Backbone as a printed PyTorch tensor [residue, N CA C, xyz], in Angstrom:
tensor([[[-61.0430, -77.5670,  33.8140],
         [-61.7930, -76.8610,  34.8410],
         [-60.8020, -76.3200,  35.8800]],

        [[-60.8880, -75.0460,  36.2040],
         [-59.9670, -74.4350,  37.1740],
         [-60.1420, -74.9910,  38.5870]],

        [[-59.1110, -74.8110,  39.3890],
         [-59.1500, -75.2240,  40.7980],
         [-59.3510, -73.9960,  41.6750]],

        [[-60.0450, -74.1890,  42.7720],
         [-60.2100, -73.1150,  43.7550],
         [-58.9750, -73.0640,  44.6520]],

        [[-58.6100, -71.8690,  45.0720],
         [-57.4540, -71.6800,  45.9500],
         [-57.6000, -72.5040,  47.2260]],

        [[-58.7970, -72.5700,  47.7810],
         [-59.0280, -73.3490,  49.0030],
         [-58.7570, -74.8360,  48.7840]],

        [[-59.0560, -75.3310,  47.5930],
         [-58.8020, -76.7390,  47.2820],
         [-57.2960, -77.0240,  47.2050]],

        [[-56.5620, -76.0950,  46.6340],
         [-55.1070, -76.2520,  46.5560],
         [-54.5170, -76.2880,  47.9600]],

        [[-54.9190, -75.3310,  48.7840],
         [-54.4150, -75.2680,  50.1600],
         [-54.7750, -76.5340,  50.9360]],

        [[-55.9850, -77.0300,  50.7520],
         [-56.4260, -78.2290,  51.4710],
         [-55.5950, -79.4500,  51.0710]],

        [[-55.2920, -79.5900,  49.7990],
         [-54.4740, -80.7140,  49.3280],
         [-53.0740, -80.6550,  49.9310]],

        [[-52.5050, -79.4600,  49.9660],
         [-51.1610, -79.3060,  50.5310],
         [-51.1870, -79.6180,  52.0260]],

        [[-52.1790, -79.0880,  52.7380],
         [-52.2700, -79.3400,  54.1810],
         [-52.5340, -80.8080,  54.4920]],

        [[-53.2510, -81.4980,  53.6250],
         [-53.5190, -82.9230,  53.8450],
         [-52.2210, -83.7300,  53.7690]],

        [[-51.3270, -83.3350,  52.8790],
         [-50.0690, -84.0560,  52.7030],
         [-48.9720, -83.5720,  53.6500]],

        [[-49.0530, -82.2930,  54.0340],
         [-48.0580, -81.6820,  54.9160],
         [-48.8370, -81.0140,  56.0490]],

        [[-49.2460, -81.7900,  57.0480],
         [-50.2030, -81.3170,  58.0590],
         [-49.8060, -80.0500,  58.8220]],

        [[-48.5130, -79.8210,  59.0180],
         [-48.1160, -78.6270,  59.7730],
         [-47.8970, -77.4060,  58.8760]],

        [[-48.1860, -77.5310,  57.5970],
         [-47.8990, -76.4640,  56.6390],
         [-48.7740, -75.2320,  56.8650]],

        [[-48.1280, -74.0840,  56.7690],
         [-48.8360, -72.8150,  56.6540],
         [-48.8530, -72.5170,  55.1640]],

        [[-50.0430, -72.3180,  54.6180],
         [-50.1920, -72.1850,  53.1730],
         [-50.9020, -70.8790,  52.8410]],

        [[-50.2890, -70.1000,  51.9600],
         [-50.9050, -68.8780,  51.4300],
         [-51.0040, -69.0390,  49.9180]],

        [[-52.2040, -68.8920,  49.4000],
         [-52.4320, -69.0330,  47.9620],
         [-52.9140, -67.6950,  47.4090]],

        [[-52.3320, -67.2830,  46.2740],
         [-52.7350, -66.0530,  45.5990],
         [-53.0850, -66.3910,  44.1570]],

        [[-54.2510, -65.9550,  43.7050],
         [-54.6610, -66.1360,  42.3120],
         [-54.0020, -65.0200,  41.5040]],

        [[-53.0520, -65.3630,  40.6700],
         [-52.2560, -64.3680,  39.9570],
         [-52.9840, -63.6980,  38.8010]],

        [[-53.8800, -64.4130,  38.1570],
         [-54.5180, -63.8810,  36.9530],
         [-56.0280, -63.7130,  37.0950]],

        [[-56.5850, -64.1320,  38.2290],
         [-58.0310, -64.0430,  38.4120],
         [-58.8050, -65.0660,  37.6180]],

        [[-58.0970, -66.0660,  37.0880],
         [-58.7580, -67.0540,  36.2400],
         [-58.8700, -68.4350,  36.8840]],

        [[-58.4010, -68.5640,  38.1370],
         [-58.4700, -69.8530,  38.8090],
         [-57.5420, -70.8860,  38.2040]],

        [[-56.5630, -70.4400,  37.4410],
         [-55.6910, -71.3570,  36.7260],
         [-54.2090, -71.0550,  36.9380]],

        [[-53.9050, -69.8550,  37.4300],
         [-52.5250, -69.4180,  37.6470],
         [-52.4030, -68.8980,  39.0680]],

        [[-51.6710, -69.6370,  39.8890],
         [-51.5680, -69.3090,  41.3080],
         [-50.1190, -69.1510,  41.7530]],

        [[-49.9710, -68.4600,  42.8710],
         [-48.7160, -68.4440,  43.6110],
         [-49.0140, -69.0680,  44.9640]],

        [[-48.0860, -69.8710,  45.4550],
         [-48.2550, -70.5030,  46.7670],
         [-47.0030, -70.2740,  47.5950]],

        [[-47.2190, -69.9280,  48.8410],
         [-46.1270, -69.8580,  49.8240],
         [-46.4400, -70.9130,  50.8700]],

        [[-45.5310, -71.8700,  51.0210],
         [-45.7430, -72.9910,  51.9310],
         [-44.5810, -73.0280,  52.9250]],

        [[-44.9180, -72.9450,  54.1980],
         [-43.9280, -72.9980,  55.2650],
         [-44.2300, -74.2070,  56.1370]],

        [[-43.1890, -75.0140,  56.4080],
         [-43.3830, -76.2230,  57.2000],
         [-42.0940, -76.5820,  57.9330]],

        [[-42.2420, -77.0380,  59.1540],
         [-41.0850, -77.5320,  59.9100],
         [-40.4870, -78.7630,  59.2330]],

        [[-41.3110, -79.5000,  58.5050],
         [-40.8080, -80.7090,  57.8320],
         [-39.8240, -80.3790,  56.7140]],

        [[-39.7340, -79.1310,  56.3090],
         [-38.8010, -78.7150,  55.2680],
         [-37.3930, -78.4520,  55.8180]],

        [[-37.2510, -78.4260,  57.1370],
         [-35.9530, -78.1270,  57.7490],
         [-34.8880, -79.0960,  57.2420]],

        [[-33.7920, -78.5520,  56.7620],
         [-32.6860, -79.3670,  56.2860],
         [-32.8370, -79.8950,  54.8700]],

        [[-33.9980, -79.6660,  54.2530],
         [-34.2070, -80.1410,  52.8830],
         [-33.8310, -79.0550,  51.8770]],

        [[-33.1950, -79.4350,  50.7750],
         [-32.9560, -78.4400,  49.7240],
         [-34.2950, -78.0030,  49.1080]],

        [[-34.2870, -76.8230,  48.4960],
         [-35.5220, -76.2990,  47.8940],
         [-36.1620, -77.2940,  46.9340]],

        [[-35.3440, -77.9950,  46.1750],
         [-35.8820, -78.9680,  45.2090],
         [-36.7460, -80.0060,  45.9090]],

        [[-36.2950, -80.5090,  47.0450],
         [-37.0650, -81.5140,  47.7930],
         [-38.3190, -80.8950,  48.4030]],

        [[-38.2180, -79.6700,  48.8630],
         [-39.3850, -78.9800,  49.4140],
         [-40.4550, -78.8250,  48.3290]],

        [[-40.0270, -78.3970,  47.1510],
         [-40.9710, -78.2170,  46.0440],
         [-41.5640, -79.5460,  45.6050]],

        [[-40.7390, -80.5830,  45.5830],
         [-41.2410, -81.9080,  45.2040],
         [-42.3310, -82.3790,  46.1640]],

        [[-42.1910, -82.0580,  47.4500],
         [-43.2060, -82.4510,  48.4350],
         [-44.5350, -81.7610,  48.1490]],

        [[-44.4630, -80.4920,  47.7720],
         [-45.6920, -79.7540,  47.4550],
         [-46.3130, -80.2950,  46.1680]],

        [[-45.4960, -80.4950,  45.1420],
         [-46.0220, -81.0310,  43.8830],
         [-46.6140, -82.4250,  44.0700]],

        [[-46.0070, -83.2330,  44.9240],
         [-46.5510, -84.5660,  45.2110],
         [-47.9280, -84.4520,  45.8540]],

        [[-48.1020, -83.4360,  46.7040],
         [-49.4040, -83.2300,  47.3500],
         [-50.4830, -82.8980,  46.3200]],

        [[-50.0890, -82.2190,  45.2600],
         [-51.0600, -81.8150,  44.2300],
         [-51.2740, -82.9110,  43.1930]],

        [[-50.3450, -83.8520,  43.1260],
         [-50.5000, -85.0120,  42.2580],
         [-50.7620, -84.6760,  40.8050]],

        [[-51.6740, -85.3900,  40.2180],
         [-51.9840, -85.2640,  38.7910],
         [-52.6550, -83.9480,  38.4320]],

        [[-53.0270, -83.1590,  39.4210],
         [-53.7000, -81.8860,  39.1390],
         [-52.7620, -80.8700,  38.4950]],

        [[-51.4460, -80.9820,  38.8170],
         [-50.4710, -80.0920,  38.1920],
         [-50.4160, -80.3700,  36.6970]],

        [[-50.5460, -79.3160,  35.9190],
         [-50.5300, -79.4690,  34.4710],
         [-51.8870, -79.8290,  33.9040]],

        [[-52.8450, -80.0870,  34.7760],
         [-54.2160, -80.3880,  34.3480],
         [-55.1370, -79.2950,  34.8550]],

        [[-55.8300, -79.5930,  35.9590],
         [-56.7220, -78.5990,  36.5730],
         [-55.9550, -77.3540,  36.9950]],

        [[-54.7400, -77.5510,  37.4100],
         [-53.8900, -76.4560,  37.8730],
         [-52.7920, -76.2470,  36.8400]],

        [[-52.9350, -75.1910,  36.0690],
         [-52.0340, -74.9640,  34.9420],
         [-50.6620, -74.4560,  35.3850]],

        [[-50.6450, -73.4710,  36.3070],
         [-49.3740, -72.8670,  36.7030],
         [-49.3610, -72.5580,  38.1850]],

        [[-48.2370, -72.8640,  38.8250],
         [-48.0850, -72.5980,  40.2510],
         [-46.6950, -72.0230,  40.5030]],

        [[-46.6680, -70.7740,  40.8850],
         [-45.4140, -70.1420,  41.3210],
         [-45.2420, -70.5280,  42.7690]],

        [[-44.1390, -71.1830,  43.1140],
         [-44.0060, -71.7920,  44.4310],
         [-42.8290, -71.2220,  45.2040]],

        [[-43.0920, -70.8570,  46.4520],
         [-42.0480, -70.4670,  47.4060],
         [-42.2400, -71.3220,  48.6460]],

        [[-41.1680, -71.9530,  49.0930],
         [-41.2350, -72.7850,  50.2790],
         [-40.1800, -72.3200,  51.2750]],

        [[-40.4330, -72.6340,  52.5510],
         [-39.4840, -72.2890,  53.6000],
         [-39.7160, -73.2040,  54.7930]],

        [[-38.6470, -73.4120,  55.5450],
         [-38.7630, -74.1810,  56.7860],
         [-39.2780, -73.2570,  57.8750]],

        [[-40.1520, -73.7910,  58.7250],
         [-40.7140, -72.9840,  59.8240],
         [-39.7170, -72.8660,  60.9440]]])
């Protein structure tokens, strides 16, 4: 079952409260998204750690309900 963009954003914001999150449905199928996540908590972290924080927020949904996520992160 596909995930709604609002649900993805809510999960990320719950785990990273100061995050600015933009979600784009890439294929119109609710299964392939792009996310841009900006957070002050990313300051000084390598991209790998920033991405790991976002993936941790999504938990088991990655690879299940959420098939593909193109991710861009940045420090605020």
